[in-house]
C-alpha positions in Angstrom: 94.6 85.9 117.4 93.2 87.8 114.4 92.9 91.3 115.4 91.4 93.4 112.8 89.3 96.8 112.2 86.3 95.9 112.2 86.0 93.6 114.9 88.0 95.4 116.9 90.0 98.5 116.4 87.1 99.8 115.6 84.6 99.3 119.0 87.8 99.9 120.9 88.7 103.5 119.2 85.4 104.5 120.3 85.4 103.6 123.6 88.3 106.1 123.7 87.1 109.1 121.8 84.0 108.4 121.0 82.3 109.0 117.4 86.3 109.0 116.1 85.8 105.7 115.0 82.5 106.2 113.3 84.5 108.8 111.4 87.4 106.9 111.1 85.0 103.8 108.9 83.4 106.1 107.1 86.4 107.5 106.0 88.3 104.2 105.3 84.9 103.1 103.7 84.3 105.7 101.4 88.2 105.5 99.9 88.1 101.8 100.0 84.6 101.7 97.7 86.1 104.4 95.1 85.7 103.4 91.7 84.9 104.9 88.2 85.0 101.0 87.7 87.2 101.8 84.4 90.9 99.8 83.9 93.0 101.6 82.1 90.8 102.2 78.3 87.9 98.6 80.0 84.4 100.5 81.3 82.5 98.6 83.4 85.1 97.2 85.5 84.8 95.3 88.9 87.4 96.7 90.7 87.0 95.0 94.3 89.3 92.3 93.8 92.2 94.5 92.9 90.9 97.3 95.6 91.1 94.5 98.0 94.5 93.0 96.9 96.3 96.4 97.3 94.3 97.0 101.1 95.4 93.4 102.0 99.2 94.0 100.3 99.5 97.1 102.4 98.6 95.6 105.7 100.6 92.7 104.6 104.0 94.8 104.9 103.1 95.6 107.8 102.9 92.7 109.5 98.9 92.4 108.9 97.5 89.3 107.6 94.0 88.0 107.0 93.4 84.1 107.8 90.6 84.1 104.4 92.0 85.9 102.5 93.6 83.6 99.4 97.0 86.9 99.0 97.4 85.0 95.5 95.0 87.3 94.6 97.9 89.4 94.9 100.6 88.0 92.9 97.4 87.7 90.6 96.4 91.2 90.3 99.8 93.1 91.7 102.3 93.4 89.0 106.1 93.3 90.6 106.3 97.4 89.5 103.2 98.4 91.8 104.1 96.2 94.5 107.5 98.0 94.5 105.5 101.6 94.2 103.2 100.5 97.1 106.0 99.6 99.3 108.1 102.3 99.0 104.9 104.6 99.5 103.7 103.3 102.7 107.1 102.5 103.7 109.2 104.7 103.1 107.6 107.7 101.3 110.5 110.3 100.9 111.9 107.8 98.4 109.1 107.7 95.9 110.2 109.4 92.6 108.9 110.0 89.9 110.7 107.2 88.2 108.5 104.3 90.5 105.2 106.6 89.7 105.7 106.5 86.1 106.7 102.5 86.0 103.9 101.1 87.0 100.5 100.6 85.0 101.6 103.0 82.1 98.6 103.1 80.4 96.4 103.8 83.2 94.8 107.7 84.0 96.9 109.2 86.3 93.1 109.3 88.0 93.8 106.1 88.8 97.0 106.2 89.9 96.1 109.0 92.6 93.4 106.5 93.8 96.0 103.9 94.3 97.7 106.4 96.5 94.3 107.0 98.4 93.3 103.2 98.9 97.6 102.6 100.6 98.1 105.5 102.3 94.1 105.3 104.1 95.2 101.2 104.3 98.1 102.4 105.8 96.8 104.6 108.1 94.1 101.6 109.1 97.4 99.2 110.0 99.4 101.4 112.0 95.9 102.6 114.5 95.6 98.7 114.6 98.9 98.5 115.7 98.6 101.7 118.1 95.3 99.9 119.4 
């Protein structure tokens, strides 16, 4: 049976620690919805599919999969070097190097790469909370 933050994790953590669920949910939503609507040199871009692919890929790395998500999007939107970077940072942060950081999205701004880091770290925290709860 599916176990998700929205349906189960949020309410369970609120029962254990009142108001913490709301604070965590707001934190996840702020990072998930953060966008400048740009990708590299292109402005006015809807980045929601990319953000969702990154979030769901991180969850997938930790064994959390959603039946209502098409994981083909992950392969279409995330290049191999980005997947390697995401998996390294999420699973083995001590092995993260500048070389891995510079190998993905070479033409992108550092602020966009920082946003990727924020997304994957919050997605990882949510995955860990789902397992713990």
